C-alpha positions in Angstrom: -29.6 -85.2 -28.0 -31.1 -81.9 -27.4 -34.4 -83.4 -25.5 -31.8 -85.5 -23.5 -29.9 -82.4 -22.4 -33.3 -80.5 -21.6 -34.5 -83.4 -19.8 -31.1 -83.6 -17.5 -31.3 -80.1 -16.8 -34.9 -80.4 -15.5 -33.8 -83.4 -13.6 -31.1 -81.5 -12.2 -33.2 -78.7 -11.1 -36.1 -80.7 -9.6 -33.5 -82.7 -7.5 -31.8 -79.7 -6.3 -35.2 -78.6 -4.7 -37.0 -75.4 -4.2 -34.1 -73.9 -2.4 -32.1 -74.1 -5.6 -34.6 -71.5 -7.2 -34.7 -69.3 -4.5 -33.1 -65.8 -4.7 -30.3 -65.6 -2.5 -27.1 -63.3 -1.8 -23.7 -63.7 0.3 -22.4 -61.2 2.2 -18.5 -61.1 3.8 -18.6 -60.5 7.6 -15.9 -58.4 8.8 -14.6 -57.5 12.2 -13.5 -54.0 13.7 -10.3 -54.3 12.0 -11.8 -54.8 8.6 -10.8 -58.1 8.3 -12.9 -61.1 6.8 -14.0 -63.3 9.6 -16.8 -65.5 8.0 -19.9 -65.2 5.7 -23.9 -64.4 5.8 -26.0 -66.2 3.3 -29.5 -64.8 2.9 -32.1 -66.9 1.0 -35.8 -65.8 0.1 -38.5 -68.0 1.8 -42.3 -67.7 0.8 -43.0 -66.1 4.4 -39.5 -64.6 5.3 -35.9 -65.1 4.9 -33.3 -67.7 5.9 -30.1 -66.5 7.0 -27.0 -68.7 7.5 -24.1 -67.2 9.6 -20.7 -68.8 9.4 -17.8 -66.9 11.4 -14.4 -67.6 13.0 -12.5 -65.4 15.3 -15.0 -64.2 17.8 -15.2 -64.2 21.8 -16.5 -67.5 22.7 -20.1 -67.3 24.2 -23.6 -65.8 23.1 -23.5 -62.6 20.8 -26.6 -60.7 19.9 -27.5 -60.9 16.2 -29.6 -58.0 14.2 -30.5 -56.8 11.0 -29.6 -53.1 10.7 -30.7 -50.4 8.4 -28.2 -49.5 6.2 -25.4 -51.6 4.2 -22.5 -49.6 5.5 -19.9 -51.0 7.7 -17.4 -48.5 6.9 -16.8 -47.2 10.4 -15.1 -49.6 12.7 -17.7 -49.4 15.4 -20.1 -50.2 12.7 -22.5 -47.4 13.9 -22.7 -46.5 10.2 -24.9 -49.3 9.7 -27.5 -47.5 11.6 -30.0 -49.1 14.1 -32.2 -51.9 13.9 -34.6 -52.5 10.9 -38.0 -51.7 12.4 -42.0 -51.3 11.7 -43.5 -48.0 11.9 -43.6 -45.7 15.0 -41.1 -45.8 17.9 -38.7 -48.3 17.9 -39.4 -51.1 20.5 -36.8 -54.2 20.8 -37.2 -57.5 21.8 -38.3 -61.1 20.7 -39.9 -61.5 24.1 -41.6 -58.1 23.9 -45.2 -58.1 23.3 -45.0 -54.6 22.0 -42.1 -54.9 19.8 -41.7 -53.7 16.2 -38.1 -54.4 15.4 -37.9 -56.6 12.2 -34.2 -56.8 13.1 -34.6 -59.0 16.2 -32.9 -62.1 15.8 -31.7 -65.1 18.1 -28.7 -65.0 19.4 -25.5 -66.7 18.0 -23.3 -69.0 19.8 -19.6 -69.0 19.5 -17.6 -72.0 20.3 -14.1 -72.2 22.2 -12.3 -72.1 19.2 -13.8 -68.8 17.9 -16.2 -70.5 15.4 -19.9 -70.1 15.1 -22.3 -71.3 12.7 -26.3 -70.9 12.8 -29.1 -70.9 10.3 -32.3 -68.8 11.6 -35.4 -67.9 9.8 -37.0 -64.7 9.9 -40.7 -64.0 9.2 -40.5 -60.4 9.6 -39.2 -59.4 6.5 -38.2 -60.6 3.0 -34.8 -60.5 1.0 -36.2 -57.5 -1.0 -36.8 -55.8 2.2 -33.1 -56.0 3.2 -32.0 -55.1 -0.4 -33.7 -51.8 -0.6 -32.4 -48.6 -1.9 -29.6 -48.4 1.0 -29.5 -52.0 1.7 -28.9 -53.2 5.3 -26.4 -55.1 7.3 -26.4 -58.1 9.7 -24.3 -57.0 13.0 -23.1 -59.4 15.6 -22.6 -57.8 19.0 -20.2 -58.3 21.9 -22.8 -59.6 24.2 -25.9 -61.7 24.1 -29.2 -60.2 23.5 -31.8 -60.7 26.5 -34.4 -60.1 23.9 -36.2 -57.2 26.3 -34.1 -54.5 27.3 -34.4 -51.3 25.2 -32.6 -50.2 23.2 -30.6 -53.4 21.8 -31.3 -56.0 24.4 -27.9 -55.3 26.5 -26.1 -56.7 23.6 -23.3 -54.0 23.8 -20.8 -53.0 21.3 -20.7 -54.1 17.5 -17.9 -56.7 16.8 -18.9 -57.8 13.1 -20.7 -56.6 10.4 -21.9 -57.5 6.7 -23.3 -55.3 4.2 -26.4 -56.6 2.2 -26.8 -55.1 -0.9 
């Protein structure tokens, strides 16, 4: 009987695939009023991190999406999360900028007319362990889309949602 249970457990683990074995974390996404409006799920991958964003209650249209330096969404404008995560030296923003070094740069999030948005993105710039360092990090959604070039934040505007990654 014990062998049957172990075999069933091994079969279930292999059927679930590698994603079931990868380290992951879930963080609640909050708006400027502190209300829960969705969640962020981060999963470690061999060459980066996969992030799933599920949200509701945002203005329709495109929104900038970035990893920020600190797991601190305590201020209502989310400036407590610091700037974008970045490599060494001066911060240079933009997925379309050949000199960019910000590891926090991500594609934009689209929110439908009903205020809901969902996406999965993959970043090769960092790993889950980088985001969960001593002061953590945050995922921040901005009011406007990121143009992927303009300094310092691609014209993405105000911070409208934040999730603390610990």
